[in-house]
C-alpha positions as CSV (number, residue, x, y, z in Angstrom):
1,M,-91.6,52.4,123.1
2,S,-89.5,54.9,121.2
3,K,-88.6,54.3,117.6
4,E,-84.9,53.5,117.0
5,P,-83.3,56.3,115.0
6,K,-82.5,55.5,111.4
7,N,-78.9,54.8,110.7
8,Y,-77.8,57.0,107.8
9,S,-74.2,55.7,107.7
10,N,-74.6,52.0,107.4
11,R,-76.8,51.7,104.3
12,P,-77.9,48.3,103.0
13,V,-77.9,47.5,99.3
14,E,-81.7,47.9,99.2
15,T,-81.2,51.6,99.9
16,F,-80.0,52.1,96.3
17,N,-83.3,51.0,94.8
18,F,-85.6,52.0,91.9
19,W,-87.3,54.8,93.7
20,R,-84.1,56.6,94.8
21,S,-82.7,56.1,91.3
22,L,-85.9,57.7,89.9
23,F,-85.7,60.5,92.3
24,Q,-82.0,61.3,91.5
25,I,-82.8,61.1,87.7
26,I,-85.7,63.6,88.0
27,V,-83.8,66.0,90.3
28,C,-80.4,65.9,88.8
29,K,-80.8,64.9,85.1
30,F,-83.9,66.9,84.6
31,F,-84.2,69.9,86.9
32,Y,-80.5,70.5,87.6
33,M,-79.6,69.9,84.0
34,I,-82.0,72.6,82.9
35,R,-80.2,75.1,85.1
36,L,-76.8,73.8,84.2
37,K,-77.4,74.2,80.4
38,L,-79.5,77.3,80.5
39,V,-77.4,79.3,83.0
40,Y,-74.0,77.7,82.9
41,R,-73.7,76.5,79.3
42,L,-72.5,73.1,80.6
43,K,-69.8,71.4,78.6
44,V,-68.8,67.8,79.2
45,E,-65.7,66.1,77.9
46,G,-64.5,62.5,78.3
47,L,-67.7,60.5,78.7
48,E,-66.0,57.8,76.7
49,N,-63.6,57.3,79.6
50,V,-66.4,56.2,82.0
51,P,-66.2,52.4,82.6
52,K,-69.2,50.3,81.5
53,D,-69.3,48.4,84.8
54,N,-69.5,50.1,88.3
55,A,-66.2,48.9,89.7
56,Y,-64.9,52.4,90.1
57,I,-65.1,55.3,92.5
58,V,-66.0,58.7,91.2
59,C,-63.5,61.3,92.5
60,P,-64.0,64.9,91.4
61,N,-62.3,68.1,92.6
62,H,-64.6,70.2,94.8
63,L,-65.5,73.9,94.3
64,S,-69.2,74.2,95.3
65,T,-72.3,72.7,96.7
66,L,-73.4,72.4,93.1
67,D,-70.7,69.7,92.4
68,P,-72.6,66.6,93.7
69,P,-75.8,67.1,91.6
70,L,-73.6,68.2,88.7
71,V,-71.7,64.9,88.7
72,A,-74.9,62.9,89.2
73,A,-76.4,64.7,86.2
74,V,-73.5,64.1,83.9
75,L,-72.5,60.5,84.6
76,P,-74.6,57.6,83.2
77,R,-75.0,55.7,86.5
78,R,-76.6,57.0,89.7
79,V,-74.0,58.3,92.2
80,S,-74.0,58.0,96.0
81,F,-71.9,60.6,97.7
82,M,-70.9,60.5,101.3
83,A,-72.0,63.6,103.3
84,K,-70.9,64.8,106.7
85,K,-73.1,63.4,109.4
86,E,-74.1,66.9,110.7
87,L,-76.1,67.4,107.6
88,F,-78.4,64.6,108.6
89,D,-79.4,66.5,111.8
90,I,-81.3,69.0,109.7
91,R,-84.8,67.6,109.0
92,F,-85.6,68.7,105.4
93,L,-82.0,68.4,104.3
94,R,-81.7,64.9,105.8
95,W,-84.8,63.8,103.7
96,W,-83.5,65.5,100.6
97,I,-79.9,64.1,100.6
98,D,-81.1,60.7,101.8
99,W,-83.4,60.4,98.8
100,L,-80.6,61.6,96.5
101,G,-78.7,58.5,97.7
102,A,-76.2,60.2,100.1
103,F,-75.0,58.5,103.3
104,A,-73.6,60.0,106.5
105,V,-70.0,59.8,107.4
106,N,-67.7,61.1,110.2
107,R,-65.1,62.9,108.0
108,E,-62.4,62.6,110.8
109,S,-62.8,58.8,111.0
110,L,-64.0,56.5,108.2
111,G,-65.4,53.6,110.3
112,P,-66.6,50.1,109.4
113,S,-70.0,51.4,108.5
114,T,-68.5,53.5,105.7
115,I,-66.7,50.5,104.2
116,K,-69.9,48.4,104.4
117,T,-71.9,51.0,102.7
118,V,-69.3,51.5,99.9
119,M,-69.3,47.7,99.4
120,N,-73.1,47.7,99.2
121,I,-73.1,50.4,96.6
122,K,-70.7,48.3,94.5
123,K,-73.3,45.4,94.7
124,S,-76.0,47.7,93.4
125,E,-76.3,49.5,90.0
126,W,-75.0,52.7,91.5
127,V,-71.4,54.0,91.9
128,F,-69.8,55.6,95.0
129,G,-68.6,59.2,94.8
130,I,-66.2,61.0,97.1
131,F,-64.4,64.3,97.0
132,P,-60.7,63.6,97.8
133,Q,-60.3,67.2,99.0
134,G,-62.9,66.7,101.6
135,T,-64.1,70.3,101.6
136,R,-64.4,72.9,98.9
137,G,-61.1,74.1,97.6
138,E,-59.9,77.5,96.4
139,P,-60.6,78.0,92.7
140,G,-57.5,77.4,90.6
141,T,-55.8,75.2,93.2
142,I,-55.8,71.5,94.3
143,S,-55.0,71.1,98.0
144,N,-56.0,69.3,101.3
145,I,-56.1,65.9,99.6
146,S,-57.1,63.1,101.9
147,K,-55.8,59.6,101.3
148,G,-59.2,58.1,102.4
149,F,-60.5,57.7,98.8
150,A,-57.4,55.7,97.8
151,G,-57.9,53.5,100.8
152,L,-61.5,52.8,100.0
153,A,-60.5,52.0,96.4
154,K,-58.0,49.5,97.7
155,I,-60.5,47.8,100.0
156,T,-63.2,47.6,97.4
157,K,-60.8,46.7,94.6
158,C,-62.1,49.6,92.5
159,A,-60.5,51.9,89.9
160,V,-60.6,55.7,90.5
161,L,-62.3,57.9,88.0
162,P,-60.9,61.4,88.1
163,V,-63.4,64.2,87.2
164,G,-62.2,67.7,86.7
165,I,-64.8,70.5,87.5
166,I,-64.3,74.1,86.4
167,G,-66.7,77.0,87.1
168,T,-69.1,75.9,89.7
169,N,-67.7,78.4,92.2
170,E,-69.2,81.3,90.2
171,V,-72.8,81.7,91.3
172,K,-74.8,82.8,88.2
173,R,-78.6,83.3,87.7
174,L,-79.1,85.0,84.4
175,P,-79.3,82.7,81.3
176,F,-76.0,81.9,79.7
177,S,-74.1,84.1,82.2
178,G,-71.9,81.3,83.5
179,Q,-69.7,78.5,82.2
180,I,-69.1,75.1,83.7
181,V,-66.8,72.5,82.2
182,V,-66.6,68.9,83.3
183,K,-63.7,66.8,82.1
184,I,-63.6,63.1,82.8
185,G,-60.2,61.6,82.8
186,K,-59.1,58.0,82.1
187,P,-59.6,55.6,85.1
188,I,-56.8,55.1,87.5
189,P,-56.5,51.3,87.7
190,Y,-57.0,49.5,91.0
191,S,-53.7,49.4,93.0
192,D,-52.5,48.4,96.5
193,D,-50.3,51.4,96.4
194,T,-52.5,54.2,97.9
195,E,-49.7,56.8,97.7
196,Q,-49.4,56.2,94.0
197,V,-53.2,56.4,93.5
198,V,-53.3,59.8,95.3
199,A,-50.4,61.1,93.2
200,E,-52.0,59.9,89.9
201,W,-55.4,61.5,90.9
202,S,-53.7,64.8,91.8
203,N,-51.8,64.8,88.5
204,S,-54.9,63.9,86.5
205,I,-57.0,66.6,88.1
206,Q,-54.3,69.2,87.4
207,D,-54.2,68.1,83.7
208,L,-58.0,68.2,83.4
209,T,-58.6,71.5,85.1
210,G,-55.3,73.4,84.7
211,F,-55.4,74.0,88.5
212,K,-52.1,74.0,90.5
213,Y,-51.4,71.6,93.3
214,L,-50.5,73.2,96.6
215,E,-48.8,71.6,99.5
216,A,-50.6,71.9,102.9
217,A,-48.3,74.8,104.0
218,E,-48.8,76.7,100.8
219,A,-52.6,76.2,101.0
220,E,-52.8,77.6,104.5
221,K,-50.6,80.5,103.6
222,K,-52.9,81.3,100.6
223,I,-56.0,81.2,102.8
224,S,-54.5,83.4,105.6
């Protein structure tokens, strides 16, 4: 009898347990933090803006694959990011991101399993993290913002914590050759008005990073 494949999209609250917490602490707050401080001279501002409870969604801008472990290293709670389901088809990567607390999602359609998992994260000691841009953006700009994060915040009755990231797009290896700045803004309170939440997040990230918001047409023109 064949073993039923593991469901990486619908994660029960037990997933976010002591052992995954310990694994994320060791990997992100120890190993990644050494690299971030030694190579990138990491600077963090606004930690006082992080709520004491976990009734918020972490929403950073996105520049690099370094962003998820960076955010997990900086924030006081463990962070569970959604990851595109295709990444869970790669054996070692599947194990790695699973143990770091990530869960699989179809980026084109946030189904019921996504909502259930986000609700289960809220029931744990972790917080849910999502990049509203979906994919990595062009440095200096904010574009391709999906409204999905605001919808999830509405469903889960969570605030949105804007996190501005600068400098992770520049790959450096020599000590003190890079500079990463993380700026944490004031939480955007829970609201039924998703359009307003999206607008407030965009404005906050622009203020935190100095990046410029581009409409979809402008972003496509810049890429082409």
